Phi, psi and omega in degrees: 000138181294134179285135180294134180278151174294145180249139182234171165247130354291155193271343176269168178307151189292346178274358187260133184237089181240109173263182171058028192288126172261119180263141174216152176255119174234124174051054172064020171231146175266122177250144172242139179233120182213182169288179182218103181277163176254137173302131181054034177292164179258009179191176183281147164056052187272349180259162178290157177296139170227169176230150172236151177216159177216148177292142182297340180270358181207087187279009170257359188250075183270136181246136177285122184264356180090182180284134182252347178214126169272108185301337185287350174287341178284123184296345181272348181262118185249359173203160188292342180285348179281096185290152172251140189224158166036073181271175171212158185225143172219146169277116186290172178294342179270005178086355176273166180253131185246124181259121182251131183208171175216166188216139168046044180051035171286181190258009188228158174254124178264157179229136173235158187224150180210154178280349181224162184301326186226038178270205181266109181283136180251143181303129182247330179142184174259146176299131186215164175281163180306330181278001180095349177292133182289141174293124186105348180292325182269142176293350177277347174277158174292158174294128183281115192204139175046070180291138171234133180245142186214133177245121181278172181300331180274007177089356178286144188247131184229136177249134178243132182217168173152148176211128184222071182282178176288165191308318182300321179284327178299323178296320180298325188260010180302135181092356178269352183134174183287144178229059185261359181143210179267142182233154173237140179231120174277132182252160172288170181291352175284357174074007188218341183259136180292128177260313176233138185291168182306138179232126179288135182229338176232137187277152177266181180305139180067008173247013183228019179302138177064027171237168177299340177286345186304131185074000175224034183295159178296137172239304182194190167070049179297145173200140182237135171224156176246126179227120176054038176085358176251156185253122184251112180268104179268139183204163172269129186275176178295346175290337174084313184283344191245147168258127180243175179217152175231151185236140178218168180261359178213147183298343177258012178089189359293156180244141178251145182295130182261309182155188177266135179271310181199150174240139183273018168224009182062021176291135179088338177294121182055034174081013184293133180273164179301324180295342182246026178303145185263358180209162173280132195240163176195204183300161185218149179196140177172201180194185184244158182207148174261123178233108179059048176067019172237139184259145177223149173253127174260139182207189176221160176242166179259151176224170168060028173067023173202180184262010188259003178224076187262152186229143184283136174228170177207153179220148173286136175239169179233130173270115182286160181308328180273005179090353177287161179226124179278150176294140182248154177271159175287140177226175175267356192228034189307315181265008186280348184057040178146173181296159173284154176302138184278014174222134182142177181253134183231141175285143178295342184291353178271010174303135175259346172234136179208118178204163182255183179299327177270023181065230186229194173193181183269140173268010180303135181290350180274355180239151179265120181283108186292128177057043187295338181290353175268002191245146174285162180200156171278139176206184177215156165270162185088174185257180185300131178059027172278130179294147181055055183275006175063049176295139183202184177258124182251157169064038173285112179251180186312124179091356179289143182230137169241126183242144182229124184228129359231169176229146176258105187268146174216097183054045173281131185231359186214145170229140173235140181235139171260121185224160172223193180105196176227108186197159169221146181150219181218153174249122180260136180246128182235155161251349179207117184289350178265004178239170177295156179294153176278340173198162179226134181249124175272141184207156172211121181226148184231047173111343180272156169285140181211163176242135178236147185225155175203145177258161179208169180298142186308130181255129179226156181093186182264128182210160165273168171233131176240135179245123184236129176260130176234120177157200180257153178081208182218155170235147168257128187254119188260308187199171175213152182236135179242132174205000000 
């Protein structure tokens, strides 16, 4: 019997940049459908849609399913620069699979169809009213953005859309449709014809004052799931870095604010404030899925000092008896169903915490990241989608920290690190940043890759590992070995 592989975050190969991932289980495999970023891209979603899948019995064994949509089959897309973003998929009542997407801030939601979960999807049309008018053609319709598709147990079909940006972006998009929050549209069973017109169900910024939604208003990234007879509307809040949820007794609402599921900077987790964020943060999008009676939240993180090279991550969550879901922290072992082995070699790119002496900041393109050259970041050598691209942490300067959670140690007594850069000083290794380091490695490097090692008192039990650089210059951190 094949041995189950360890699962890490990000869970796909390090050369793959898939944000906005919607996870589903079809025929004992987990499939993800997301946007497709380019490494060091100059904009969002520059690559064609692809899919990956894994057997439900081995969430470390992800298989590339290939390109699932050639954007040029859409008659409205006339050049490769028109990016396609944030899709969703459902298995229709006819057994076929329906892919919903939108492109280049256009006004419509397109649909493609396929006979299998990750085959070659063919253009089906745009969501439209019975008279043929496209949904979104009228400024009375909401702006068509981030489609989510849901089929209830009674066969009724619901489309969720919406975009509620801050004022400067709203000005840029004037005339594209309403931007008042999250909307639901009931469709006919043909999956493309509007049965009931758009209905607002989640409030946008400044429309939720003195309600539980305040400070967690709808921004984008609609997704719908049904759990124990209740409807969970997952969305990205106005905070941008977090995925939240609202709960209702009907797929068209009303919905009550539930809470935060995950933040890609651990903001809000155990009361953490933004000034103490544990990662460089930006937009977020994803959803939840049940795999073998365990629930997971899929989301994405930022790399390369911007929002255009995002990677898919996942964490285990718990549905409480009352239906609530507590916020979970980012880890390096989200799909692993437990800590990683405390002995072995690990790539630095699985760090779930990364910050500098000046802490962190937002990678939002609308903000100027102050003094970004003082901060560490995830990057890679090699070009986009090059296999074995050597993804690593670059530019760790004085006070920078990379954190990895969690490992199950059994008499582990040594750590070795592969590093590069130009620096002199020491590397401190912690299991708790509020306590003294378990060991310190003195080093001096002048541009070459090198390995440094240190022993420590036998470590047992479940702990994180934190790597902190103190000194002059910078180091590039590639991997570490525990034994």
